[in-house]
mmCIF file as Biopython writes it, N, C-alpha, C and O atoms, coordinates in Angstrom:
data_model
#
loop_
_atom_site.group_PDB
_atom_site.id
_atom_site.type_symbol
_atom_site.label_atom_id
_atom_site.label_alt_id
_atom_site.label_comp_id
_atom_site.label_asym_id
_atom_site.label_entity_id
_atom_site.label_seq_id
_atom_site.pdbx_PDB_ins_code
_atom_site.Cartn_x
_atom_site.Cartn_y
_atom_site.Cartn_z
_atom_site.occupancy
_atom_site.B_iso_or_equiv
_atom_site.auth_seq_id
_atom_site.auth_asym_id
_atom_site.pdbx_PDB_model_num
ATOM 1   N N  . MET A ? 1  ? 99.606  34.947 63.456  1.0 0.0 1  A 1 
ATOM 2   C CA . MET A ? 1  ? 99.954  36.357 63.545  1.0 0.0 1  A 1 
ATOM 3   C C  . MET A ? 1  ? 100.994 36.671 62.474  1.0 0.0 1  A 1 
ATOM 4   O O  . MET A ? 1  ? 102.026 36.006 62.383  1.0 0.0 1  A 1 
ATOM 5   N N  . THR A ? 2  ? 100.723 37.648 61.700  1.0 0.0 2  A 1 
ATOM 6   C CA . THR A ? 2  ? 101.699 38.098 60.716  1.0 0.0 2  A 1 
ATOM 7   C C  . THR A ? 2  ? 102.372 39.347 61.242  1.0 0.0 2  A 1 
ATOM 8   O O  . THR A ? 2  ? 101.777 40.146 61.965  1.0 0.0 2  A 1 
ATOM 9   N N  . LEU A ? 3  ? 103.611 39.490 60.865  1.0 0.0 3  A 1 
ATOM 10  C CA . LEU A ? 3  ? 104.371 40.658 61.327  1.0 0.0 3  A 1 
ATOM 11  C C  . LEU A ? 3  ? 104.411 41.688 60.206  1.0 0.0 3  A 1 
ATOM 12  O O  . LEU A ? 3  ? 105.307 41.666 59.362  1.0 0.0 3  A 1 
ATOM 13  N N  . ASP A ? 4  ? 103.449 42.576 60.205  1.0 0.0 4  A 1 
ATOM 14  C CA . ASP A ? 4  ? 103.471 43.668 59.242  1.0 0.0 4  A 1 
ATOM 15  C C  . ASP A ? 4  ? 104.270 44.833 59.829  1.0 0.0 4  A 1 
ATOM 16  O O  . ASP A ? 4  ? 104.789 44.725 60.940  1.0 0.0 4  A 1 
ATOM 17  N N  . GLY A ? 5  ? 104.369 45.901 59.124  1.0 0.0 5  A 1 
ATOM 18  C CA . GLY A ? 5  ? 105.162 47.050 59.560  1.0 0.0 5  A 1 
ATOM 19  C C  . GLY A ? 5  ? 104.713 47.616 60.889  1.0 0.0 5  A 1 
ATOM 20  O O  . GLY A ? 5  ? 105.551 48.003 61.704  1.0 0.0 5  A 1 
ATOM 21  N N  . THR A ? 6  ? 103.425 47.675 61.130  1.0 0.0 6  A 1 
ATOM 22  C CA . THR A ? 6  ? 102.897 48.232 62.370  1.0 0.0 6  A 1 
ATOM 23  C C  . THR A ? 6  ? 103.236 47.334 63.546  1.0 0.0 6  A 1 
ATOM 24  O O  . THR A ? 6  ? 103.672 47.818 64.591  1.0 0.0 6  A 1 
ATOM 25  N N  . THR A ? 7  ? 103.043 46.043 63.388  1.0 0.0 7  A 1 
ATOM 26  C CA . THR A ? 7  ? 103.300 45.098 64.475  1.0 0.0 7  A 1 
ATOM 27  C C  . THR A ? 7  ? 104.780 45.084 64.833  1.0 0.0 7  A 1 
ATOM 28  O O  . THR A ? 7  ? 105.129 45.062 66.013  1.0 0.0 7  A 1 
ATOM 29  N N  . ILE A ? 8  ? 105.639 45.098 63.847  1.0 0.0 8  A 1 
ATOM 30  C CA . ILE A ? 8  ? 107.085 45.106 64.104  1.0 0.0 8  A 1 
ATOM 31  C C  . ILE A ? 8  ? 107.466 46.379 64.855  1.0 0.0 8  A 1 
ATOM 32  O O  . ILE A ? 8  ? 108.262 46.336 65.793  1.0 0.0 8  A 1 
ATOM 33  N N  . ASN A ? 9  ? 106.902 47.503 64.445  1.0 0.0 9  A 1 
ATOM 34  C CA . ASN A ? 9  ? 107.196 48.761 65.134  1.0 0.0 9  A 1 
ATOM 35  C C  . ASN A ? 9  ? 106.716 48.720 66.580  1.0 0.0 9  A 1 
ATOM 36  O O  . ASN A ? 9  ? 107.392 49.232 67.472  1.0 0.0 9  A 1 
ATOM 37  N N  . GLU A ? 10 ? 105.555 48.114 66.817  1.0 0.0 10 A 1 
ATOM 38  C CA . GLU A ? 10 ? 105.049 47.992 68.176  1.0 0.0 10 A 1 
ATOM 39  C C  . GLU A ? 10 ? 105.963 47.117 69.029  1.0 0.0 10 A 1 
ATOM 40  O O  . GLU A ? 10 ? 106.247 47.439 70.183  1.0 0.0 10 A 1 
ATOM 41  N N  . VAL A ? 11 ? 106.415 46.018 68.453  1.0 0.0 11 A 1 
ATOM 42  C CA . VAL A ? 11 ? 107.319 45.119 69.170  1.0 0.0 11 A 1 
ATOM 43  C C  . VAL A ? 11 ? 108.623 45.839 69.488  1.0 0.0 11 A 1 
ATOM 44  O O  . VAL A ? 11 ? 109.135 45.728 70.602  1.0 0.0 11 A 1 
ATOM 45  N N  . LEU A ? 12 ? 109.159 46.570 68.532  1.0 0.0 12 A 1 
ATOM 46  C CA . LEU A ? 12 ? 110.404 47.304 68.758  1.0 0.0 12 A 1 
ATOM 47  C C  . LEU A ? 12 ? 110.224 48.378 69.821  1.0 0.0 12 A 1 
ATOM 48  O O  . LEU A ? 12 ? 111.125 48.617 70.625  1.0 0.0 12 A 1 
ATOM 49  N N  . GLU A ? 13 ? 109.076 49.019 69.829  1.0 0.0 13 A 1 
ATOM 50  C CA . GLU A ? 13 ? 108.798 50.042 70.835  1.0 0.0 13 A 1 
ATOM 51  C C  . GLU A ? 13 ? 108.725 49.413 72.232  1.0 0.0 13 A 1 
ATOM 52  O O  . GLU A ? 13 ? 109.284 49.948 73.190  1.0 0.0 13 A 1 
ATOM 53  N N  . ILE A ? 14 ? 108.043 48.292 72.336  1.0 0.0 14 A 1 
ATOM 54  C CA . ILE A ? 14 ? 107.932 47.594 73.626  1.0 0.0 14 A 1 
ATOM 55  C C  . ILE A ? 14 ? 109.305 47.122 74.097  1.0 0.0 14 A 1 
ATOM 56  O O  . ILE A ? 14 ? 109.636 47.245 75.277  1.0 0.0 14 A 1 
ATOM 57  N N  . LEU A ? 15 ? 110.105 46.582 73.173  1.0 0.0 15 A 1 
ATOM 58  C CA . LEU A ? 15 ? 111.457 46.144 73.541  1.0 0.0 15 A 1 
ATOM 59  C C  . LEU A ? 15 ? 112.305 47.313 74.021  1.0 0.0 15 A 1 
ATOM 60  O O  . LEU A ? 15 ? 113.085 47.168 74.963  1.0 0.0 15 A 1 
ATOM 61  N N  . GLY A ? 16 ? 112.160 48.463 73.387  1.0 0.0 16 A 1 
ATOM 62  C CA . GLY A ? 16 ? 112.889 49.656 73.819  1.0 0.0 16 A 1 
ATOM 63  C C  . GLY A ? 16 ? 112.477 50.093 75.217  1.0 0.0 16 A 1 
ATOM 64  O O  . GLY A ? 16 ? 113.320 50.469 76.031  1.0 0.0 16 A 1 
ATOM 65  N N  . GLU A ? 17 ? 111.170 50.041 75.493  1.0 0.0 17 A 1 
ATOM 66  C CA . GLU A ? 17 ? 110.682 50.376 76.832  1.0 0.0 17 A 1 
ATOM 67  C C  . GLU A ? 17 ? 111.217 49.396 77.873  1.0 0.0 17 A 1 
ATOM 68  O O  . GLU A ? 17 ? 111.638 49.798 78.957  1.0 0.0 17 A 1 
ATOM 69  N N  . LEU A ? 18 ? 111.198 48.121 77.537  1.0 0.0 18 A 1 
ATOM 70  C CA . LEU A ? 18 ? 111.736 47.110 78.455  1.0 0.0 18 A 1 
ATOM 71  C C  . LEU A ? 18 ? 113.218 47.347 78.732  1.0 0.0 18 A 1 
ATOM 72  O O  . LEU A ? 18 ? 113.673 47.235 79.870  1.0 0.0 18 A 1 
ATOM 73  N N  . ARG A ? 19 ? 113.955 47.673 77.691  1.0 0.0 19 A 1 
ATOM 74  C CA . ARG A ? 19 ? 115.389 47.935 77.857  1.0 0.0 19 A 1 
ATOM 75  C C  . ARG A ? 19 ? 115.611 49.111 78.788  1.0 0.0 19 A 1 
ATOM 76  O O  . ARG A ? 19 ? 116.486 49.062 79.653  1.0 0.0 19 A 1 
ATOM 77  N N  . ASN A ? 20 ? 114.830 50.165 78.621  1.0 0.0 20 A 1 
ATOM 78  C CA . ASN A ? 20 ? 114.961 51.339 79.484  1.0 0.0 20 A 1 
ATOM 79  C C  . ASN A ? 20 ? 114.599 51.011 80.928  1.0 0.0 20 A 1 
ATOM 80  O O  . ASN A ? 20 ? 115.267 51.468 81.857  1.0 0.0 20 A 1 
ATOM 81  N N  . GLU A ? 21 ? 113.550 50.226 81.119  1.0 0.0 21 A 1 
ATOM 82  C CA . GLU A ? 21 ? 113.151 49.836 82.469  1.0 0.0 21 A 1 
ATOM 83  C C  . GLU A ? 21 ? 114.215 48.959 83.124  1.0 0.0 21 A 1 
ATOM 84  O O  . GLU A ? 21 ? 114.478 49.090 84.320  1.0 0.0 21 A 1 
ATOM 85  N N  . LEU A ? 22 ? 114.819 48.078 82.356  1.0 0.0 22 A 1 
ATOM 86  C CA . LEU A ? 22 ? 115.890 47.246 82.900  1.0 0.0 22 A 1 
ATOM 87  C C  . LEU A ? 22 ? 117.097 48.085 83.313  1.0 0.0 22 A 1 
ATOM 88  O O  . LEU A ? 22 ? 117.724 47.818 84.339  1.0 0.0 22 A 1 
ATOM 89  N N  . LYS A ? 23 ? 117.416 49.091 82.516  1.0 0.0 23 A 1 
ATOM 90  C CA . LYS A ? 23 ? 118.518 49.985 82.881  1.0 0.0 23 A 1 
ATOM 91  C C  . LYS A ? 23 ? 118.219 50.702 84.195  1.0 0.0 23 A 1 
ATOM 92  O O  . LYS A ? 23 ? 119.079 50.827 85.066  1.0 0.0 23 A 1 
ATOM 93  N N  . GLU A ? 24 ? 116.974 51.170 84.314  1.0 0.0 24 A 1 
ATOM 94  C CA . GLU A ? 24 ? 116.584 51.866 85.532  1.0 0.0 24 A 1 
ATOM 95  C C  . GLU A ? 24 ? 116.631 50.931 86.741  1.0 0.0 24 A 1 
ATOM 96  O O  . GLU A ? 24 ? 117.110 51.313 87.809  1.0 0.0 24 A 1 
ATOM 97  N N  . LEU A ? 25 ? 116.135 49.717 86.569  1.0 0.0 25 A 1 
ATOM 98  C CA . LEU A ? 25 ? 116.179 48.737 87.661  1.0 0.0 25 A 1 
ATOM 99  C C  . LEU A ? 25 ? 117.616 48.420 88.065  1.0 0.0 25 A 1 
ATOM 100 O O  . LEU A ? 25 ? 117.916 48.290 89.252  1.0 0.0 25 A 1 
ATOM 101 N N  . ARG A ? 26 ? 118.494 48.297 87.090  1.0 0.0 26 A 1 
ATOM 102 C CA . ARG A ? 26 ? 119.902 48.018 87.381  1.0 0.0 26 A 1 
ATOM 103 C C  . ARG A ? 26 ? 120.528 49.150 88.180  1.0 0.0 26 A 1 
ATOM 104 O O  . ARG A ? 26 ? 121.277 48.906 89.126  1.0 0.0 26 A 1 
ATOM 105 N N  . LEU A ? 27 ? 120.226 50.381 87.806  1.0 0.0 27 A 1 
ATOM 106 C CA . LEU A ? 27 ? 120.753 51.524 88.548  1.0 0.0 27 A 1 
ATOM 107 C C  . LEU A ? 27 ? 120.198 51.579 89.972  1.0 0.0 27 A 1 
ATOM 108 O O  . LEU A ? 27 ? 120.931 51.869 90.917  1.0 0.0 27 A 1 
ATOM 109 N N  . LEU A ? 28 ? 118.904 51.301 90.120  1.0 0.0 28 A 1 
ATOM 110 C CA . LEU A ? 28 ? 118.305 51.280 91.456  1.0 0.0 28 A 1 
ATOM 111 C C  . LEU A ? 28 ? 118.914 50.179 92.315  1.0 0.0 28 A 1 
ATOM 112 O O  . LEU A ? 28 ? 119.182 50.380 93.499  1.0 0.0 28 A 1 
ATOM 113 N N  . TYR A ? 29 ? 119.129 49.021 91.713  1.0 0.0 29 A 1 
ATOM 114 C CA . TYR A ? 29 ? 119.737 47.902 92.440  1.0 0.0 29 A 1 
ATOM 115 C C  . TYR A ? 29 ? 121.150 48.271 92.886  1.0 0.0 29 A 1 
ATOM 116 O O  . TYR A ? 29 ? 121.533 48.006 94.025  1.0 0.0 29 A 1 
ATOM 117 N N  . ARG A ? 30 ? 121.915 48.878 91.995  1.0 0.0 30 A 1 
ATOM 118 C CA . ARG A ? 30 ? 123.282 49.275 92.328  1.0 0.0 30 A 1 
ATOM 119 C C  . ARG A ? 30 ? 123.284 50.269 93.485  1.0 0.0 30 A 1 
ATOM 120 O O  . ARG A ? 30 ? 124.110 50.172 94.393  1.0 0.0 30 A 1 
ATOM 121 N N  . GLU A ? 31 ? 122.360 51.223 93.448  1.0 0.0 31 A 1 
ATOM 122 C CA . GLU A ? 31 ? 122.261 52.213 94.518  1.0 0.0 31 A 1 
ATOM 123 C C  . GLU A ? 31 ? 121.882 51.544 95.838  1.0 0.0 31 A 1 
ATOM 124 O O  . GLU A ? 31 ? 122.431 51.885 96.886  1.0 0.0 31 A 1 
ATOM 125 N N  . LEU A ? 32 ? 120.957 50.606 95.795  1.0 0.0 32 A 1 
ATOM 126 C CA . LEU A ? 32 ? 120.544 49.878 96.995  1.0 0.0 32 A 1 
ATOM 127 C C  . LEU A ? 32 ? 121.707 49.084 97.583  1.0 0.0 32 A 1 
ATOM 128 O O  . LEU A ? 32 ? 121.920 49.099 98.795  1.0 0.0 32 A 1 
ATOM 129 N N  . VAL A ? 33 ? 122.447 48.404 96.743  1.0 0.0 33 A 1 
ATOM 130 C CA . VAL A ? 33 ? 123.598 47.629 97.206  1.0 0.0 33 A 1 
ATOM 131 C C  . VAL A ? 33 ? 124.647 48.544 97.815  1.0 0.0 33 A 1 
ATOM 132 O O  . VAL A ? 33 ? 125.231 48.223 98.850  1.0 0.0 33 A 1 
ATOM 133 N N  . ASP A ? 34 ? 124.887 49.677 97.180  1.0 0.0 34 A 1 
ATOM 134 C CA . ASP A ? 34 ? 125.868 50.626 97.716  1.0 0.0 34 A 1 
ATOM 135 C C  . ASP A ? 34 ? 125.463 51.140 99.092  1.0 0.0 34 A 1 
ATOM 136 O O  . ASP A ? 34 ? 126.322 51.399 99.935  1.0 0.0 34 A 1 
ATOM 137 N N  . ARG A ? 35 ? 124.164 51.288 99.324  1.0 0.0 35 A 1 
ATOM 138 C CA . ARG A ? 35 ? 123.698 51.745 100.637 1.0 0.0 35 A 1 
ATOM 139 C C  . ARG A ? 35 ? 123.783 50.642 101.686 1.0 0.0 35 A 1 
ATOM 140 O O  . ARG A ? 35 ? 124.134 50.893 102.839 1.0 0.0 35 A 1 
ATOM 141 N N  . LEU A ? 36 ? 123.459 49.420 101.275 1.0 0.0 36 A 1 
ATOM 142 C CA . LEU A ? 36 ? 123.437 48.307 102.231 1.0 0.0 36 A 1 
ATOM 143 C C  . LEU A ? 36 ? 124.829 47.765 102.532 1.0 0.0 36 A 1 
ATOM 144 O O  . LEU A ? 36 ? 125.107 47.339 103.653 1.0 0.0 36 A 1 
ATOM 145 N N  . ILE A ? 37 ? 125.690 47.782 101.539 1.0 0.0 37 A 1 
ATOM 146 C CA . ILE A ? 37 ? 127.041 47.249 101.695 1.0 0.0 37 A 1 
ATOM 147 C C  . ILE A ? 37 ? 128.030 48.348 101.334 1.0 0.0 37 A 1 
ATOM 148 O O  . ILE A ? 37 ? 128.467 48.435 100.186 1.0 0.0 37 A 1 
ATOM 149 N N  . PRO A ? 38 ? 128.382 49.178 102.293 1.0 0.0 38 A 1 
ATOM 150 C CA . PRO A ? 38 ? 129.295 50.278 101.988 1.0 0.0 38 A 1 
ATOM 151 C C  . PRO A ? 38 ? 130.687 49.753 101.616 1.0 0.0 38 A 1 
ATOM 152 O O  . PRO A ? 38 ? 131.160 48.754 102.158 1.0 0.0 38 A 1 
ATOM 153 N N  . VAL A ? 39 ? 131.306 50.437 100.705 1.0 0.0 39 A 1 
ATOM 154 C CA . VAL A ? 39 ? 132.655 50.067 100.281 1.0 0.0 39 A 1 
ATOM 155 C C  . VAL A ? 39 ? 133.638 50.582 101.319 1.0 0.0 39 A 1 
ATOM 156 O O  . VAL A ? 39 ? 133.658 51.770 101.640 1.0 0.0 39 A 1 
ATOM 157 N N  . GLU A ? 40 ? 134.444 49.682 101.833 1.0 0.0 40 A 1 
ATOM 158 C CA . GLU A ? 40 ? 135.437 50.057 102.834 1.0 0.0 40 A 1 
ATOM 159 C C  . GLU A ? 40 ? 136.832 49.903 102.245 1.0 0.0 40 A 1 
ATOM 160 O O  . GLU A ? 40 ? 137.107 48.970 101.491 1.0 0.0 40 A 1 
ATOM 161 N N  . GLU A ? 41 ? 137.683 50.813 102.596 1.0 0.0 41 A 1 
ATOM 162 C CA . GLU A ? 41 ? 139.073 50.712 102.172 1.0 0.0 41 A 1 
ATOM 163 C C  . GLU A ? 41 ? 139.764 49.638 103.009 1.0 0.0 41 A 1 
ATOM 164 O O  . GLU A ? 41 ? 139.514 49.530 104.209 1.0 0.0 41 A 1 
ATOM 165 N N  . PRO A ? 42 ? 140.627 48.848 102.386 1.0 0.0 42 A 1 
ATOM 166 C CA . PRO A ? 42 ? 141.320 47.801 103.136 1.0 0.0 42 A 1 
ATOM 167 C C  . PRO A ? 42 ? 142.319 48.389 104.134 1.0 0.0 42 A 1 
ATOM 168 O O  . PRO A ? 42 ? 142.868 49.471 103.927 1.0 0.0 42 A 1 
ATOM 169 N N  . GLU A ? 43 ? 142.537 47.652 105.210 1.0 0.0 43 A 1 
ATOM 170 C CA . GLU A ? 43 ? 143.542 48.032 106.196 1.0 0.0 43 A 1 
ATOM 171 C C  . GLU A ? 43 ? 144.930 47.895 105.559 1.0 0.0 43 A 1 
ATOM 172 O O  . GLU A ? 43 ? 145.068 47.343 104.467 1.0 0.0 43 A 1 
ATOM 173 N N  . VAL A ? 44 ? 145.943 48.397 106.246 1.0 0.0 44 A 1 
ATOM 174 C CA . VAL A ? 44 ? 147.304 48.385 105.705 1.0 0.0 44 A 1 
ATOM 175 C C  . VAL A ? 44 ? 147.756 46.951 105.415 1.0 0.0 44 A 1 
ATOM 176 O O  . VAL A ? 44 ? 148.279 46.673 104.336 1.0 0.0 44 A 1 
ATOM 177 N N  . ASP A ? 45 ? 147.555 46.032 106.383 1.0 0.0 45 A 1 
ATOM 178 C CA . ASP A ? 45 ? 147.992 44.656 106.169 1.0 0.0 45 A 1 
ATOM 179 C C  . ASP A ? 45 ? 147.169 43.968 105.084 1.0 0.0 45 A 1 
ATOM 180 O O  . ASP A ? 45 ? 147.687 43.117 104.361 1.0 0.0 45 A 1 
ATOM 181 N N  . GLU A ? 46 ? 145.888 44.329 104.965 1.0 0.0 46 A 1 
ATOM 182 C CA . GLU A ? 46 ? 145.068 43.759 103.906 1.0 0.0 46 A 1 
ATOM 183 C C  . GLU A ? 46 ? 145.532 44.256 102.543 1.0 0.0 46 A 1 
ATOM 184 O O  . GLU A ? 46 ? 145.600 43.492 101.580 1.0 0.0 46 A 1 
ATOM 185 N N  . ARG A ? 47 ? 145.849 45.540 102.474 1.0 0.0 47 A 1 
ATOM 186 C CA . ARG A ? 47 ? 146.335 46.119 101.211 1.0 0.0 47 A 1 
ATOM 187 C C  . ARG A ? 47 ? 147.640 45.444 100.792 1.0 0.0 47 A 1 
ATOM 188 O O  . ARG A ? 47 ? 147.835 45.131 99.617  1.0 0.0 47 A 1 
ATOM 189 N N  . ARG A ? 48 ? 148.536 45.220 101.765 1.0 0.0 48 A 1 
ATOM 190 C CA . ARG A ? 48 ? 149.814 44.558 101.469 1.0 0.0 48 A 1 
ATOM 191 C C  . ARG A ? 48 ? 149.558 43.138 100.952 1.0 0.0 48 A 1 
ATOM 192 O O  . ARG A ? 48 ? 150.198 42.706 99.993  1.0 0.0 48 A 1 
ATOM 193 N N  . ALA A ? 49 ? 148.633 42.416 101.576 1.0 0.0 49 A 1 
ATOM 194 C CA . ALA A ? 49 ? 148.328 41.051 101.143 1.0 0.0 49 A 1 
ATOM 195 C C  . ALA A ? 49 ? 147.736 41.032 99.740  1.0 0.0 49 A 1 
ATOM 196 O O  . ALA A ? 49 ? 147.979 40.102 98.970  1.0 0.0 49 A 1 
ATOM 197 N N  . ILE A ? 50 ? 146.970 42.048 99.413  1.0 0.0 50 A 1 
ATOM 198 C CA . ILE A ? 50 ? 146.374 42.126 98.082  1.0 0.0 50 A 1 
ATOM 199 C C  . ILE A ? 50 ? 147.443 42.416 97.033  1.0 0.0 50 A 1 
ATOM 200 O O  . ILE A ? 50 ? 147.436 41.822 95.955  1.0 0.0 50 A 1 
ATOM 201 N N  . GLU A ? 51 ? 148.349 43.316 97.344  1.0 0.0 51 A 1 
ATOM 202 C CA . GLU A ? 51 ? 149.299 43.795 96.351  1.0 0.0 51 A 1 
ATOM 203 C C  . GLU A ? 51 ? 150.536 42.920 96.213  1.0 0.0 51 A 1 
ATOM 204 O O  . GLU A ? 51 ? 151.124 42.858 95.133  1.0 0.0 51 A 1 
ATOM 205 N N  . GLU A ? 52 ? 150.947 42.237 97.290  1.0 0.0 52 A 1 
ATOM 206 C CA . GLU A ? 52 ? 152.164 41.430 97.219  1.0 0.0 52 A 1 
ATOM 207 C C  . GLU A ? 52 ? 151.950 40.184 96.372  1.0 0.0 52 A 1 
ATOM 208 O O  . GLU A ? 52 ? 150.851 39.636 96.288  1.0 0.0 52 A 1 
ATOM 209 N N  . LYS A ? 53 ? 153.026 39.767 95.760  1.0 0.0 53 A 1 
ATOM 210 C CA . LYS A ? 53 ? 152.986 38.545 94.986  1.0 0.0 53 A 1 
ATOM 211 C C  . LYS A ? 53 ? 152.941 37.367 95.954  1.0 0.0 53 A 1 
ATOM 212 O O  . LYS A ? 53 ? 153.655 37.343 96.956  1.0 0.0 53 A 1 
ATOM 213 N N  . ASP A ? 54 ? 152.095 36.396 95.642  1.0 0.0 54 A 1 
ATOM 214 C CA . ASP A ? 54 ? 151.956 35.233 96.508  1.0 0.0 54 A 1 
ATOM 215 C C  . ASP A ? 54 ? 153.190 34.341 96.425  1.0 0.0 54 A 1 
ATOM 216 O O  . ASP A ? 54 ? 153.797 34.181 95.367  1.0 0.0 54 A 1 
ATOM 217 N N  . GLU A ? 55 ? 153.542 33.764 97.577  1.0 0.0 55 A 1 
ATOM 218 C CA . GLU A ? 55 ? 154.652 32.831 97.622  1.0 0.0 55 A 1 
ATOM 219 C C  . GLU A ? 55 ? 154.112 31.441 97.326  1.0 0.0 55 A 1 
ATOM 220 O O  . GLU A ? 55 ? 153.141 30.999 97.940  1.0 0.0 55 A 1 
ATOM 221 N N  . ILE A ? 56 ? 154.737 30.762 96.395  1.0 0.0 56 A 1 
ATOM 222 C CA . ILE A ? 56 ? 154.311 29.423 96.017  1.0 0.0 56 A 1 
ATOM 223 C C  . ILE A ? 56 ? 155.303 28.417 96.587  1.0 0.0 56 A 1 
ATOM 224 O O  . ILE A ? 56 ? 156.509 28.512 96.362  1.0 0.0 56 A 1 
ATOM 225 N N  . VAL A ? 57 ? 154.773 27.463 97.321  1.0 0.0 57 A 1 
ATOM 226 C CA . VAL A ? 57 ? 155.600 26.450 97.962  1.0 0.0 57 A 1 
ATOM 227 C C  . VAL A ? 57 ? 155.664 25.241 97.047  1.0 0.0 57 A 1 
ATOM 228 O O  . VAL A ? 57 ? 154.675 24.875 96.412  1.0 0.0 57 A 1 
ATOM 229 N N  . SER A ? 58 ? 156.833 24.627 96.985  1.0 0.0 58 A 1 
ATOM 230 C CA . SER A ? 58 ? 156.981 23.451 96.134  1.0 0.0 58 A 1 
ATOM 231 C C  . SER A ? 58 ? 156.269 22.253 96.758  1.0 0.0 58 A 1 
ATOM 232 O O  . SER A ? 58 ? 156.018 22.215 97.963  1.0 0.0 58 A 1 
ATOM 233 N N  . GLU A ? 59 ? 155.958 21.299 95.928  1.0 0.0 59 A 1 
ATOM 234 C CA . GLU A ? 59 ? 155.291 20.084 96.406  1.0 0.0 59 A 1 
ATOM 235 C C  . GLU A ? 59 ? 156.180 19.345 97.406  1.0 0.0 59 A 1 
ATOM 236 O O  . GLU A ? 59 ? 155.693 18.786 98.389  1.0 0.0 59 A 1 
ATOM 237 N N  . GLU A ? 60 ? 157.462 19.350 97.151  1.0 0.0 60 A 1 
ATOM 238 C CA . GLU A ? 60 ? 158.417 18.678 98.044  1.0 0.0 60 A 1 
ATOM 239 C C  . GLU A ? 60 ? 158.389 19.307 99.444  1.0 0.0 60 A 1 
ATOM 240 O O  . GLU A ? 60 ? 158.345 18.595 100.447 1.0 0.0 60 A 1 
ATOM 241 N N  . ASP A ? 61 ? 158.416 20.625 99.503  1.0 0.0 61 A 1 
ATOM 242 C CA . ASP A ? 61 ? 158.368 21.308 100.801 1.0 0.0 61 A 1 
ATOM 243 C C  . ASP A ? 61 ? 157.053 21.044 101.521 1.0 0.0 61 A 1 
ATOM 244 O O  . ASP A ? 61 ? 157.032 20.847 102.736 1.0 0.0 61 A 1 
ATOM 245 N N  . LEU A ? 62 ? 155.975 21.041 100.779 1.0 0.0 62 A 1 
ATOM 246 C CA . LEU A ? 62 ? 154.668 20.789 101.372 1.0 0.0 62 A 1 
ATOM 247 C C  . LEU A ? 62 ? 154.607 19.388 101.970 1.0 0.0 62 A 1 
ATOM 248 O O  . LEU A ? 62 ? 154.146 19.219 103.099 1.0 0.0 62 A 1 
ATOM 249 N N  . LEU A ? 63 ? 155.061 18.400 101.240 1.0 0.0 63 A 1 
ATOM 250 C CA . LEU A ? 63 ? 155.042 17.025 101.743 1.0 0.0 63 A 1 
ATOM 251 C C  . LEU A ? 63 ? 155.958 16.868 102.959 1.0 0.0 63 A 1 
ATOM 252 O O  . LEU A ? 63 ? 155.625 16.144 103.897 1.0 0.0 63 A 1 
ATOM 253 N N  . ARG A ? 64 ? 157.105 17.542 102.944 1.0 0.0 64 A 1 
ATOM 254 C CA . ARG A ? 64 ? 158.015 17.472 104.078 1.0 0.0 64 A 1 
ATOM 255 C C  . ARG A ? 64 ? 157.359 18.007 105.345 1.0 0.0 64 A 1 
ATOM 256 O O  . ARG A ? 64 ? 157.445 17.387 106.405 1.0 0.0 64 A 1 
ATOM 257 N N  . VAL A ? 65 ? 156.713 19.144 105.235 1.0 0.0 65 A 1 
ATOM 258 C CA . VAL A ? 65 ? 156.044 19.739 106.390 1.0 0.0 65 A 1 
ATOM 259 C C  . VAL A ? 65 ? 154.897 18.854 106.863 1.0 0.0 65 A 1 
ATOM 260 O O  . VAL A ? 65 ? 154.700 18.690 108.067 1.0 0.0 65 A 1 
ATOM 261 N N  . LEU A ? 66 ? 154.146 18.288 105.940 1.0 0.0 66 A 1 
ATOM 262 C CA . LEU A ? 66 ? 153.042 17.412 106.326 1.0 0.0 66 A 1 
ATOM 263 C C  . LEU A ? 66 ? 153.547 16.165 107.054 1.0 0.0 66 A 1 
ATOM 264 O O  . LEU A ? 66 ? 152.916 15.702 108.004 1.0 0.0 66 A 1 
ATOM 265 N N  . ARG A ? 67 ? 154.677 15.623 106.612 1.0 0.0 67 A 1 
ATOM 266 C CA . ARG A ? 67 ? 155.263 14.465 107.300 1.0 0.0 67 A 1 
ATOM 267 C C  . ARG A ? 67 ? 155.684 14.836 108.715 1.0 0.0 67 A 1 
ATOM 268 O O  . ARG A ? 67 ? 155.466 14.074 109.657 1.0 0.0 67 A 1 
ATOM 269 N N  . GLU A ? 68 ? 156.291 16.018 108.859 1.0 0.0 68 A 1 
ATOM 270 C CA . GLU A ? 68 ? 156.732 16.475 110.184 1.0 0.0 68 A 1 
ATOM 271 C C  . GLU A ? 68 ? 155.523 16.678 111.117 1.0 0.0 68 A 1 
ATOM 272 O O  . GLU A ? 68 ? 155.583 16.326 112.295 1.0 0.0 68 A 1 
ATOM 273 N N  . VAL A ? 69 ? 154.462 17.227 110.602 1.0 0.0 69 A 1 
ATOM 274 C CA . VAL A ? 69 ? 153.275 17.459 111.419 1.0 0.0 69 A 1 
ATOM 275 C C  . VAL A ? 69 ? 152.642 16.140 111.817 1.0 0.0 69 A 1 
ATOM 276 O O  . VAL A ? 69 ? 152.168 16.005 112.945 1.0 0.0 69 A 1 
ATOM 277 N N  . ASN A ? 70 ? 152.621 15.176 110.932 1.0 0.0 70 A 1 
ATOM 278 C CA . ASN A ? 70 ? 152.015 13.883 111.233 1.0 0.0 70 A 1 
ATOM 279 C C  . ASN A ? 70 ? 152.823 13.084 112.252 1.0 0.0 70 A 1 
ATOM 280 O O  . ASN A ? 70 ? 152.275 12.219 112.936 1.0 0.0 70 A 1 
ATOM 281 N N  . ARG A ? 71 ? 154.105 13.362 112.356 1.0 0.0 71 A 1 
ATOM 282 C CA . ARG A ? 71 ? 154.930 12.655 113.338 1.0 0.0 71 A 1 
ATOM 283 C C  . ARG A ? 71 ? 154.595 13.096 114.757 1.0 0.0 71 A 1 
ATOM 284 O O  . ARG A ? 71 ? 154.711 12.317 115.703 1.0 0.0 71 A 1 
ATOM 285 N N  . ASP A ? 72 ? 154.186 14.326 114.892 1.0 0.0 72 A 1 
ATOM 286 C CA . ASP A ? 72 ? 153.916 14.872 116.239 1.0 0.0 72 A 1 
ATOM 287 C C  . ASP A ? 72 ? 152.657 14.359 116.816 1.0 0.0 72 A 1 
ATOM 288 O O  . ASP A ? 72 ? 152.297 14.725 117.935 1.0 0.0 72 A 1 
#
């Protein structure tokens, strides 16, 4: 198969159609997901947990607590 001007144009046209169909499918999928899985606003405590900076425990503190738990 040789790619002359007509064949290349046909391939480009088909690729353009595929791209448009993929865009449409993506939009339909997004709409379907939005209907099946509604977006819910987080509760007050969930919002606080999301926004607050996480507390990082040192390795020393972690090992100390684990030793205390294992003694019990």
